Residue, then its C-alpha position, 0 to 999 in steps of 0.5 A: x500500499x505505501x508503494x502505490x501511495x508513494x510514501x515509502x521512506x526514500x530519500x526522495x519522499x523524505x525530502x518532499x515532506x522536509x525530513x531530509x535535504x538531499x535526495x541521493x541515494x544513500x545505499x549507492x553512496x555507502x557502496x561507492x565509499x566502500x570502494x573508494x569511488x566518487x560520490x558525485x552525481x549520486x541518483x536519486x533514491x527512489x523506491x524504483x531505483x533501490x529495486x533496480x540493479x543500477x543501484x550500487x548498494x543493491x545490485x548484488x541482491x537484486x541480481x541474485x533475485x533475478x537469477x532465482x526467479x529465472x531458474x524457478x520459471x526455467x524449472x517450472x517450464x520444463x516440468x510442465x512440458x509434454x514430450x511433443x513440446x518444441x520449446x527449447x531453452x538455450x540458457x538452461x544453466x545460466x544466462x549467456x549473452x548472445x555473443x556466447x550463444x553464437x559460439x555454438x555451432x547450431x546458432x552459426x547454422x541459423x545465421x552468421x555472426x557478421x549477418x546478425x551483427x549487420x542486421x542488429x546494428x541498424x536496430x541498436x542505433x535507434x535505441x537511446x543510449x542510457x547515461x548509465x551505459x555511457x559511464x559503465x563503457x568508454x562511449x565509442x559509438x564505432x563499437x558501442x552498439x555492436x558491443x551492447x548487442x552482443x552482450x544483451x541476455x537472450x532472456x530480455x529480448x526478441x530481436x527484430x534482426x532474427x525475425x527479420x531474417x527468417x521472414x526475408 
């Protein structure tokens, strides 16, 4: 209820009710201080921020929860499959980036890495570059879009370039 009402005691709300002056994330600040990183330009501490992997202080916890849910969904789906099902997960043990998947021969048979890179580049350039991506990588437009595509996790995308390849 408090999440729906927007009254979770995070810095942004506390500042709104004049209980705190600063809206910066305390968890990010503490995590950065522990690793002797700069505490400048801290993100706002909101309910959404502390529930995301972009919060330096919560990243490990949020990632662990994501992996637990992924494994549970995978196991549940596998248990419910019938012998006639054609559904096959490509990452049963752990998540893999697209780059890792394309090292397997069966994916190279679907389409070459070069063709997929070429088709994905057109789409990737239409997706805005987020500020955290600029900070995390040394932003070099010549390689950024290609690297971003090949580092994507397949549980988070259905890429148009693969569909286009099958339908063209």
